[in-house]
N, C-alpha and C positions, 0 to 999 in steps of 0.2 A: 827318454822318448827316442825312438829310432824310426827312421824312414828308409825303406829298402826298395830298390827299383829293379824290376824284371820285365821281360818282353811281353807285349800283348798282341799287337797286330802290325801290319806293314806301315800304315799311316801314323797310328798312335802306338808305337812299339815299346812303350814303358809302362810298367805297373808300379805304382808307389804304394808300399805297404807300411802303414804307420805302426810304430812300436807301442809299447804300453804307455798309457797316460797316467803315470804315477810320479807326481811331484815335478819340480823343476830340474834344471841341470843340463846335461848333455843331450843333444839331438844328433843322431847318427844317420847319414845318408849312404846307402849302398847302391853302387852302380848295378845295371841290369845285365841281362844275358844277350849276347849277339848270337842269333841262330846259326850263323856260319861257324861259330867257335864251339858251340855245343854247351858244355857245362857252365854253370854260373861261376863268375869270378868277382865276388863282391868287393868293393872298395869302400872302406869306412873313413868318413871325415867327421871329426869332432868340432862342433862350433865353439866359439869362445864362451866363457862363463857369462851368465846374465841373459842368455837366450832361452825362451820357453814359449809355450802356447799362450801365455798371458799377454804376449805382444806378438801376434801372428804376422803382422806386416813387417816387423823387424826380422822375424824368423824367415819370412819369404824372401826378403831382400838378401839375407845372408846365404840362403840356398841358391839364389840367382847368381850371386857372385861366385859361389863354389862351382856352379854348373859352367859358367863362362871359362873359369880357369882349367876346366877338364873337358872342354869342347862338348858338353852335354847341352841339348836343346830341350828346355822345359816344355815347349809347345808340342813335343812328341809324346808327352805323358798322357796316356789315354784313360787311366783308371787309378783310383785311390782306394785301397782295401783297408777296412777297419777291423781291428782285433776286438776280442770280447770286452776289453775295458771301455770301449766306446759305445757299445750297443747293448740292449736288453732283448731277451728272447721270450716269447710266449707262444703257446700252441692253441689252435682253434680248429674246430671240426664243423663243417657245413654239409648240408645235403648235397648229393652229387649234382653238378651243374655243368653244362657244356658252354654256357654263356659267360666267357671270361670277363666281359665288360661289367658284369654284376659284381665281380669279386672286390674291386676297390671299395665300394660302398659297404659291403658285408665285412670286409677286414676292418674298416674304420669303426663300425659299430661294435665289433668284437673287441677291438683295442680299447675302446672307451671303458669297457668293463674289466679288462685284463690288466691294464697298467695303472699303477697308483697315481702317476702324474696326469695332469690335464692334457688333452690332445693338442691344445694350442701351444704347448711347450715341446712337442715331439714332432719328428718327421718319420713316417712309417715306410718300410719296405717289406716285401713278403715273397715267399716261395711257396707255390701251391702244387700239391700232388693229388691227382684224382684217382680214386679207387672205385670199384663197382658199387659200393654202398655209401661212400662219403667222400668229401673233398677235405684233405688234411692241409692246413696252412701253417707254416712257420712265420710268425710276425716278428720282425726286427724293428726296434725303435731307437732312435738316436736324438739326443737333445738338440734343439735348433740352435742354441748358442754355440755348441761345438761345431756344428756344420757351418755356422757363420764364421767362426775362426778359421776353419779349413778353407772356406771361400776367400777370406782376406789373405790367407797365406798363398793361395793359388794366384790371386790377382798380382800380388807383390812379386811372386816368382816367375810370372809370365806363363802359367799353366792355364790353358783354355779348354773349356768343354769337356773336362775329365769327368768320368763316371765315379760315383762314390758308392762302394759296395761292401757288405759285411763278409769277412772271410768265411765264417761258418756257413753262410748261405750259399756261396758260390762253390765251396768244397763239397757240400752235401750233394750237389748235383753232379759234380765231376767224378766222385768216387763213391757212388751210392751203395756199391757192394762191399765196402770196407768195414761197415759196422762202426767201430770206435776208431777215431783218428787221434794221433798225437803229432802236432806240428811244432817243431823246434827251430828257432833261429837264434844262433849264438847261445845266450844263457836264458832266453825267454821261450815260453811254450804256450800252446793253445790246445785245450782238450775238447774234442767235439764228438758227441754221440749222434749216430745217424740211424734212422729206421730204414733197414735194407729194403723192405717191401715197398715203401712209398717214397724212397729217396728224399726223406724229409729230415731236417735237423731237429732233434728233440732235446738237445742240451748243449751248452758250450761253457767253457770256463777258461779264464786267463790265469795261467800258472805263475807262481811267485818267481822272481828273478833269483838266479843262483845256479850252482852246479847240480848235477843229476842227484847226487846224495842228499842235497838240501830239499829236494822235492818229496822224498819218500814219506816222511811223517805227515806232511800236509796232504798227500794223496791218500794215505790210509784213513784220515778223517773224512775226506770227501767220499770215499768208497761206501760210507754209511748211508749217505743220502743221494749220491749221484745215480742217475737212471742208466746204469750199466749192468747188464746181466753177467754173473760170474761164469767163468770158464768159456767165454766167447773168444773169438779171434778178430783182431783188428790190425791196422797198419800204423806204423810209426815213421813219419818223415823226420827222422832225427838220427843221432848217433846210436850205435848198438848199446852203449852204456846207458843212455837215457831210456831206450826201449826196455831194457832189462829191469831197470829201477821201476819204471811205471807199471810194467807187467806184474812185478812182485807186489807192489803196493795195492794195485787194484784187483788182483786175482784173476787177470785175463791174460791172453797171449797177444802181445803186440809184435809184429814181424817187421823189422826194418825195411823200408822201401828202398828200391834201387835209385829212385829219383830224389833230389833234394827238395826241401820244403819250399824254397823260393820258386823253383820250376813248377811245383805243384800249384801254387797259388796263381802264378802267371797263366798256366794252362787252363785253370779253372775259370778265371776271369775271361779268357778268350771265348769260352763256350757259352757265356751269358749272352743271349740275344735280345730278350725283351727288357723293358724298363722297370719291371716290378721290383727288382732287387737294387735299383739305382736310387739312392737317397736324393741325388742331385735332380734326377728326372722327376721324382715325386714333388720336389720343391718347386720346380719350374712349371709343372702342370697341376698345381694344387686346385682346390675347389673354386677359389676366387677367379681363376683364369680359364677354367674348362667348364662351359655350361652344360655340355653333355654329361660330364661326370656328375654335376650337380643334379641333373634330371634323373639319372640312374639311381643315385643315392636317395633322392626324394621319393622315387617310385618304390624302392625297397622299403623305406621307412613307412610310407603310406600304407603299403600292403600289410606290413607287420602290425601297424597301429590299428587298422581295421579289423584284423584277426583278433587282436587282444580285446578291442572294444566289443566285438561280436560275442566273444566267449563270455566276458563278464556280464554283458547285457542278458544273454540267455540264462547264465547261472543266477543272475539277480531275479529275473522274472520267475524262474523255476522255484527258487527259494521263497519268493513272495507268495506264490501259489500254495506251496506246502505250508507256510506259516499261517495263511488264511484258513486252510483246512484244520490245522492244529487248534487254532483259536475257537472254531466252531465246536470242536470236540471238547474243549475245555468248558465251554458254556453248559454242556450237558453232563459234566463229570459227576454231579451229585445224584444222578439217576441210578447208577449201579456201578459195581466194581469192574464189570466187564468193560464199561465205557472208559474208566480210568486206565485200564491196561491197553486198550486200543489206542488211547491218546498218547500214552508213553511210547508205544511202538511207532506212532506217527512222528513224534518229536525226534526220536532217534533216526528215523528215515530222512529227516530234513538235514541231518548232519553226517552224511556218509563219509565225508573226508576226515572226520575226527579219528576214526579207527586206523587210518593209513598214514597219519603224520608221524615223522620221526620223533623219538623221545628227546625233545630238545633240552629239557632241564637235566635229565640223566646224562646226556651227551656233554653239556656244559660243565657239569660236576666232574665227569671223568677227565675232561680236558684240563680243568683247573688243577686237578690232583697231580697232573704231570709237571706243572710249573714250579721252579725252585722257590722256596720260601724266602730266600734272600732278596727277591725282588730285582734280580739281574736281567730278567726278560718280562716284558708285558705286552699286551695286545692293544692296538688302537682300533681295530675292527675285526669282527668275527662273523661269518655268515655260513649257515648250514643250508645246503641245497638238496635236491632230490637224491635218493640213494644213500643218504648219510654223508655226502661229500662236505667237508668243512674247509672253508677258505679263511686263512688267517693273515692278517697284516699287523705288524708290530714293531717294537724297538727293543734294543738290548744294550747293555753296557759294553759288550765285547762280542766278536765273532764266535769265539769259543763257547760262549753261553748259548748262542743260537744253535750251534752244532750239537751241543749237549742236550738241549731240549728236543731237537729232532731225533736224536738217537734214542732218548727215553720214549718218545711216542712210537718209534719203530719197534721197540722191545715190548711195549704195552700189548696186553691181550685185547684191549678194547679199540685199538686203532691199527690200521694198516694203510698201504699205498701212500706212505709219507713222501712227499716230493717237494723240494724247495723251489721256489720261483726265482728268488734273488736274495742275496745278502750283500749289502753295500755300506760303505762308510758314509755317514751323514755329514754334509758340509757344515762348516761352522766350527766353533771352538769347544762344543760340549763333548766331543769324542764318542757320541752314540752311533750305533749301527742299526740301520733299518732293514727289515726282512719281510718276505711274504712266502707262504707255503700252503700246501694242501695236504689233506689226509682224509681217510674214510673212517667214520665211526661205525662200529659193529655193535648191534643190540645184544643184550645178554643171552638171547636164545640163538643167535647166529653161530654158524660153524666157524 
């Protein structure tokens, strides 16, 4: 676990960047950048063994002691930036809207469908980008127990009122024209894909710890499912060696930036003005404390509910009327063959939706054929949406088994647009991996 500090503003002129949340052990604190000095001069301090996020209060006290010895003032820390290990990312698209006060309620309802966890377990932050036809929203979620540990750490360390933001979210707005980003700090890295047109983060990944040559095999596997177009150009806030390795593995061109990664993150946090990307602000102004937000969300939910009820009521009345007509025709079916034919046509007319439904059984069989017979991957839920979109949530015995399944789906002639949502290690002693992904099923006659 690493904590790195960089400048943010005059009054809160430090940005604390948390390193990867992988196991216990060393926690590193890096001093920030003084604007009068220019480039970053990180100072690394290693805490004694036994310190970890399992005891955030003890970790905060150790940080406070370190800060005092080096004349650092924790109260000047204005933001805490979280890497991909701490947050999950999902995408949502809404109708174009100029009323930003409606977005929190819309984001919460979308998150309830997009994330496997219950909303009571998560705190949400988001970045919205409006286009002429739709509003694209990148939704970030962080477990509340993690945010509570960060809060306890801040209290013990003397950090007051710091914002808590996702690195991918703030960098997407700061360098929207960069396309794909590779951010490296020491032996750790963060891979971020950005939609240039909407300045929206469409993917993020925390890279494994190790030297540049250790990333290449892992990045080659990720290139099969990662939402990055080949032969595009991006920017790497890293060493030239790392940029060359990632470019070779991903099949893209990553140009090393003149600025270091720490300065990029600190500058990106400085540009964030609203609280939509601030996990801490979302926690302080949650539904239980903001009655205006409750009213807005209630109004949105009521309108949607009325629309749904109205649609089904109209559909039911229409179907009931058609069924009554069909019954009257059935009563006179013995009169002549023409009556029978007309009745059959009327019955078919009462079920127009039947001809337009996706071939669910055929799609399920095609999906089942892609799974390994060894039983190393299985689904806990599977949903087919309009247009043949398939949403899968499941478990596997290893990460490689999930990547192999997604690669097989990508090569299949019956599926395309294979996109992983997340692949994470399940907590507990069973060693299983949970995952979620989407793909599109193509009918036999489709091109």
